[in-house]
C-alpha positions in Angstrom: 106.3 116.1 104.0 103.7 114.6 101.7 100.3 113.2 102.4 99.7 109.6 103.2 96.5 107.9 101.9 94.7 105.1 103.7 92.3 102.8 102.0 90.4 100.7 104.5 88.9 97.3 103.9 85.6 96.5 105.8 84.3 100.0 106.4 80.6 100.5 105.7 80.1 97.0 104.3 78.8 93.8 105.8 76.9 95.5 108.6 80.0 97.5 109.8 78.9 101.1 109.7 81.3 103.8 110.7 80.8 107.5 110.1 83.6 109.4 108.5 83.6 111.8 111.5 84.3 108.8 113.7 87.1 107.6 111.5 88.6 111.1 111.4 88.5 111.3 115.2 90.1 107.8 115.5 93.0 108.8 113.1 93.5 112.0 115.0 93.5 110.0 118.2 96.3 107.9 116.7 98.4 111.0 116.5 98.0 111.9 112.8 97.5 115.5 111.7 95.5 117.0 108.9 93.2 114.0 108.7 90.5 114.2 106.0 88.1 111.6 104.8 86.6 111.1 101.4 83.2 109.5 100.7 81.9 106.9 103.2 84.0 103.9 102.1 87.1 104.2 104.2 89.3 106.7 102.3 91.5 109.0 104.3 94.5 111.2 103.9 96.8 112.8 106.5 100.2 113.9 107.5 101.9 110.8 108.9 105.2 112.1 110.1 108.3 110.0 109.8 106.9 106.6 110.9 107.6 103.9 108.3 104.7 102.4 106.3 104.9 98.9 107.8 104.9 100.2 111.4 102.2 102.8 110.7 100.0 100.1 109.1 100.3 97.8 112.0 99.6 100.6 114.5 96.5 101.7 112.6 95.1 98.2 112.1 95.6 97.4 115.8 94.0 100.7 116.9 91.0 100.3 114.5 90.4 96.7 115.7 90.5 97.8 119.3 88.2 100.8 118.7 85.7 99.1 116.3 85.8 95.5 117.5 86.6 93.9 114.2 89.5 93.6 111.8 90.1 96.5 109.4 92.9 96.0 106.9 94.7 99.2 106.0 96.4 99.8 102.7 98.7 102.9 102.7 100.0 104.8 99.7 102.2 107.9 99.5 101.2 111.0 97.6 103.6 110.1 94.8 102.2 106.6 94.6 98.6 108.0 94.3 99.8 110.5 91.6 101.4 107.7 89.6 98.3 105.6 89.9 95.8 108.2 88.7 98.1 109.1 85.8 99.1 105.6 84.8 96.1 103.6 83.7 97.6 100.4 82.1 94.7 99.9 79.7 94.8 101.4 76.2 92.4 104.1 75.0 90.2 101.6 73.1 89.8 99.4 76.2 89.1 102.4 78.4 86.4 103.6 76.0 84.7 100.1 76.1 84.8 100.0 79.9 81.6 100.4 81.9 83.6 100.4 85.1 87.3 100.6 86.0 88.5 99.8 89.5 91.8 99.4 91.3 92.5 96.8 94.0 95.0 97.8 96.7 97.3 95.0 97.9 99.8 94.8 100.7 102.5 93.4 98.4 102.9 92.7 94.7 101.4 89.4 93.4 103.7 86.4 93.1 103.7 84.1 90.1 101.0 81.8 91.6 98.6 84.7 92.3 99.3 86.3 88.9 98.4 83.0 87.2 95.2 82.7 89.3 94.3 86.3 88.3 94.9 85.5 84.6 92.4 82.6 84.9 89.7 85.0 86.0 89.9 87.0 82.7 86.8 86.8 80.6 85.5 88.8 77.6 83.8 91.0 80.2 86.6 91.3 82.8 90.2 92.1 82.2 93.0 92.8 84.6 96.4 94.4 84.7 99.0 94.2 87.5 101.1 97.2 88.4 103.2 96.8 91.6 100.9 96.6 94.6 97.7 97.3 92.6 95.5 95.3 90.3 93.5 97.1 87.7 90.0 95.6 86.9 88.3 96.8 83.6 84.7 95.6 83.4 83.0 95.9 80.0 79.5 95.7 81.4 77.8 96.8 84.6 79.7 95.5 87.6 76.5 94.0 89.0 76.3 91.8 85.8 79.8 90.5 86.1 80.7 87.3 87.8 83.9 89.0 89.3 83.9 90.6 92.7 86.3 91.3 95.6 85.2 88.0 97.2 86.0 86.1 94.0 89.4 87.9 93.8 90.3 87.1 97.4 89.2 83.4 97.2 91.0 82.8 93.9 94.3 84.5 94.8 94.4 84.0 98.5 95.2 87.6 99.3 93.3 90.4 100.9 92.4 93.6 99.0 90.1 96.5 98.8 88.8 98.0 95.6 88.2 101.6 94.6 86.7 103.0 91.5 89.2 104.8 89.2 87.0 107.9 89.1 86.9 107.9 92.9 90.7 107.8 93.0 90.9 110.8 90.6 88.4 112.8 92.8 90.4 111.9 95.9 93.6 113.0 94.4 92.0 116.3 93.3 90.6 116.9 96.8 93.9 116.2 98.4 95.8 118.5 95.9 98.0 115.7 94.6 100.4 117.0 92.1 101.5 115.2 88.9 104.2 112.6 89.4 105.7 113.5 86.1 
């Protein structure tokens, strides 16, 4: 059975500080095995058993809200999905070379036509986006702090919740978890 990866929204931002040891203990308390955390931004992986993604997501979100006292949105991906993600950057080599930062937004479901159009309207000479299934790739051609784009802008414009992770972070997470090539 492969690993499941959880990307949590609202961990260690906005005054909500949670240690990775506490998160690991909570996930173990939820009955998950082999729980490991990666950097202090709400990245975990574990053996989930046979529970379906939707049921596990609901159970984790409810348990985290009860334990922490605020809403934490959970985005789950399988080992195969993470492998495909880290191997499948949709931007060409020239764009990648020009990037000062590259991030991936995790979504609950693929964007619909309305959300895709709203995302296209956010493109600038600095910020570009590509949609791949339940992820949106953000390529920034300057320092992120100098861009007008952010997670808050994304959520307001598209009306969907997301959490962003740096592409390099995702590579390091996959390496730590021993994720094998999807190819």
